[in-house]
C-alpha positions in Angstrom: -18.6 35.7 11.5 -15.8 34.2 13.6 -18.0 31.3 14.5 -18.8 30.6 10.9 -15.2 30.7 9.9 -14.3 28.3 12.7 -17.1 26.0 11.7 -15.9 26.0 8.1 -12.4 25.3 9.2 -13.6 22.3 11.4 -15.6 20.9 8.5 -12.6 21.2 6.2 -10.4 19.4 8.7 -12.9 16.7 9.2 -13.3 16.1 5.5 -9.5 16.0 5.0 -9.2 13.3 7.6 -12.2 11.4 6.3 -10.9 11.4 2.7 -7.4 10.5 3.8 -8.5 7.4 5.6 -9.6 5.3 2.5 -6.6 6.5 0.5 -4.2 5.4 3.2 -6.1 2.1 3.6 -5.9 1.3 -0.2 -2.2 2.0 -0.4 -1.5 -0.2 2.7 -3.8 -3.2 2.0 -3.9 -3.4 -1.8 -0.2 -2.7 -2.6 2.1 -3.1 0.4 0.5 -5.7 2.7 -0.7 -7.7 -0.2 2.9 -8.1 -1.4 4.5 -8.5 2.1 6.2 -5.1 1.7 6.6 -3.5 5.1 4.7 -0.3 5.6 7.0 0.8 8.4 6.1 1.9 11.9 3.3 0.3 13.9 1.5 -0.7 10.6 4.6 -2.6 9.5 4.9 -4.3 12.9 1.2 -5.1 12.8 1.8 -6.8 9.4 4.4 -9.0 11.0 2.2 -9.9 14.1 -0.8 -10.4 11.8 1.3 -12.8 9.7 1.9 -15.1 12.7 -1.4 -14.7 14.5 -3.7 -14.6 11.4 -5.6 -11.7 13.0 -7.0 -9.2 10.5 -4.5 -6.4 9.8 -6.9 -3.6 10.5 -7.8 -5.0 13.9 -4.2 -5.6 14.8 -3.3 -2.0 13.9 -6.0 -0.8 16.1 -5.0 -3.0 19.0 -1.3 -2.0 18.8 -2.2 1.7 18.8 -4.2 1.5 22.1 -1.1 2.1 24.4 -0.1 5.1 22.2 -3.7 6.4 22.4 -3.3 6.5 26.2 0.1 8.2 26.0 -1.4 10.7 23.5 -4.4 11.4 25.8 -2.1 12.2 28.7 -0.1 14.7 26.5 -2.5 16.2 24.0 -6.2 15.8 24.9 -7.1 17.9 21.9 -8.3 17.8 18.3 -5.2 16.0 17.2 -5.9 13.0 19.4 -9.6 13.0 18.5 -8.9 12.9 14.8 -6.1 10.4 15.3 -8.4 8.0 17.1 -11.1 8.6 14.4 -8.6 8.1 11.6 -7.3 4.8 13.1 -10.8 3.4 13.7 -12.0 4.3 10.2 -8.9 3.3 8.3 -8.6 0.0 10.2 -12.2 -0.8 9.4 -11.6 0.0 5.7 -8.4 -2.1 5.6 -10.3 -5.2 6.8 -13.4 -4.4 4.7 -11.2 -4.2 1.5 -9.7 -7.6 2.3 -13.2 -9.2 2.7 -15.0 -7.3 -0.1 -12.4 -7.3 -2.9 -10.2 -10.5 -2.5 -9.9 -10.8 -6.3 -8.1 -7.4 -6.5 -5.6 -8.1 -3.8 -2.8 -7.6 -4.6 -3.7 -4.9 -7.2 -0.4 -5.6 -8.9 2.3 -8.3 -8.4 5.0 -6.1 -9.8 7.0 -5.5 -6.7 8.6 -2.2 -7.9 5.3 -0.8 -8.9 3.7 -2.0 -5.6 6.5 -0.3 -3.6 6.3 3.0 -5.4 2.5 3.2 -5.8 1.8 1.8 -2.3 4.2 4.2 -0.7 2.9 7.2 -2.6 -0.8 6.4 -2.1 -0.3 5.8 1.6 1.6 9.0 2.1 -1.1 11.0 0.2 -3.7 9.6 2.6 -1.4 10.2 5.6 -0.7 13.8 4.6 -4.4 14.6 4.2 -5.0 13.3 7.7 -2.1 15.3 9.0 -3.3 18.5 7.2 -6.7 17.9 8.8 -5.1 17.9 12.3 -4.8 14.1 13.0 -2.5 11.2 12.2 -2.6 7.5 11.5 -1.4 6.8 15.0 1.6 4.6 15.7 4.9 6.3 15.4 3.0 9.5 14.2 2.1 10.2 17.8 5.8 9.8 18.8 6.7 12.1 15.8 4.2 14.7 17.1 6.1 14.7 20.4 9.5 15.1 18.6 8.3 17.8 16.2 7.3 20.0 19.0 10.9 20.0 20.2 12.7 19.6 16.9 10.5 21.3 14.4 13.4 21.9 12.0 13.2 18.2 11.0 10.5 17.2 8.5 7.8 14.7 9.4 8.6 12.6 6.4 12.3 12.4 7.4 11.5 11.4 11.0 9.0 8.9 9.8 11.6 7.3 7.4 14.2 7.0 10.1 11.8 5.5 12.7 10.3 3.1 10.1 13.6 1.4 9.4 13.2 -1.0 12.3 10.1 -2.7 11.0 11.7 -2.6 7.5 14.6 -4.6 8.8 12.4 -7.0 10.7 10.3 -7.7 7.7 13.4 -9.1 5.9 13.7 -11.9 8.6 10.0 -12.6 8.8 8.9 -12.6 5.2 12.3 -13.8 3.9 14.6 -12.4 1.3 16.6 -9.2 1.3 14.7 -8.1 -1.8 11.6 -7.5 0.3 13.7 -5.3 2.5 14.9 -3.3 -0.4 11.3 -2.8 -1.7 10.2 -1.9 1.8 13.0 0.7 2.0 11.9 2.1 -1.4 8.3 2.3 -0.3 9.4 4.2 2.9 11.6 6.6 0.9 8.7 7.4 -1.5 6.5 7.9 1.6 9.0 10.4 3.0 9.4 12.4 -0.2 5.7 12.6 -1.0 4.7 13.4 2.6 7.3 16.2 2.9 6.2 17.6 -0.4 2.5 17.6 0.5 3.0 18.9 4.0 5.6 21.6 3.3 5.6 22.1 -0.5 2.7 24.6 -0.3 4.8 26.7 2.1 7.7 27.1 -0.2 8.3 30.6 -1.4 10.9 32.8 -3.1 13.1 35.5 -1.6 14.6 38.2 -3.8 17.2 40.9 -3.3 17.2 43.6 -6.1 19.8 46.2 -6.5 18.5 48.7 -9.0 18.7 52.3 -10.1 14.9 52.3 -10.3 14.1 51.1 -6.8 10.8 53.1 -6.6 9.5 52.0 -10.0 10.3 48.3 -9.4 8.8 48.4 -5.9 5.6 50.1 -7.1 5.1 47.5 -9.8 5.6 44.6 -7.3 3.2 46.3 -4.9 0.5 47.3 -7.4 0.7 44.5 -10.0 1.2 41.5 -7.8 0.4 42.7 -4.3 3.8 41.6 -3.0 5.0 43.3 0.1 8.4 45.1 -0.3 11.0 46.1 2.2 13.9 48.5 1.5 17.2 47.6 3.0 20.0 50.2 3.3 23.0 49.1 1.2 26.4 50.6 0.5 28.5 49.7 -2.5 32.0 48.6 -1.4 33.6 49.9 -4.6 31.6 53.1 -5.2 30.8 53.7 -1.5 27.4 54.9 -2.7 24.3 54.5 -0.6 21.5 52.6 -2.3 18.3 51.0 -1.3 18.1 47.2 -1.8 14.6 45.7 -2.5 13.8 42.7 -0.4 10.6 40.7 -0.9 9.1 37.3 -0.3 6.4 35.9 -2.6 4.8 32.6 -3.7 6.9 30.7 -6.2 4.1 30.8 -8.8 4.7 34.6 -9.1 8.4 34.1 -9.9 8.2 34.5 -13.6 6.0 37.6 -13.3 8.5 39.2 -10.9 11.3 38.6 -13.3 9.3 40.2 -16.1 8.6 43.3 -14.0 12.3 43.7 -13.1 13.3 43.2 -16.7 10.8 45.8 -17.9 11.7 48.4 -15.4 15.5 48.0 -15.2 17.2 45.4 -17.4 20.5 46.2 -15.7 19.2 45.4 -12.2 21.2 43.0 -10.1 18.8 40.4 -8.6 19.5 37.5 -6.2 16.8 34.8 -6.0 16.7 32.1 -3.3 14.1 29.7 -2.0 12.4 29.7 1.4 11.0 26.5 2.8 8.7 28.2 5.2 7.6 31.8 5.7 5.5 32.9 8.7 3.4 36.0 8.8 0.6 37.7 6.9 -0.1 36.0 3.6 1.9 33.0 4.5 2.0 30.5 7.4 0.4 31.2 10.8 2.8 31.5 13.7 0.5 29.6 15.9 -0.3 26.8 13.5 0.3 23.2 14.8 3.7 21.8 13.8 3.1 18.9 11.3 
């Protein structure tokens, strides 16, 4: 049974990486590179070098990632590095294939604003799928992997945005015009937002504190109707000095309206505090031993 579950998990990860590669390649080649909008990181630097050397972009991305592959091999030597190499090889090949097979569709749009937003979003969707599968698109992602292990409170999209500013600034001087720099910054911002949402949005949850005269009734409804785990905290009213149990619970945000309905039905006078949780670890939520993305 465990072997079957592990096999299913490996197949799922492989498919995520495989599907993410062409999505990433399309966003980069047909939107950003086609309009000289920097993609940031090693891909952005590869665009600049490719511009001067006339070497195909996909091949240049692969060549510039070789030193980082070596560094990654010395540090990781695991599934992450394997999938990263696989993603780089496949996506680099697709990037160059698109350029040769569909020259009439490059760029897919000449509207710079649309190219920045669409290219950044499409790229980040592909990158996020590759990340969720356990790999990366190489380049600064390997460096980010190092940093996330020591500073996991900082999101991948945020780190990526900060590190990509260098190639964004360089593109202004290489391709000419500050407007391209602005569009590149916009594309990078979209990448960061979409990536953080895809990587961490699914882990978002709600936390509630409920002070009610019907603690048992509300708790039973939450347990039985929604399967939400409930903890009772000891509370003392500062004014009345009465002891009262406070309901504490964490649940997926899609259950929020149902939770509100249950509280309203059982005790309309209940005092309820609702807040958001970016990540929750434990049964029913995120694994403590999952790799940091």
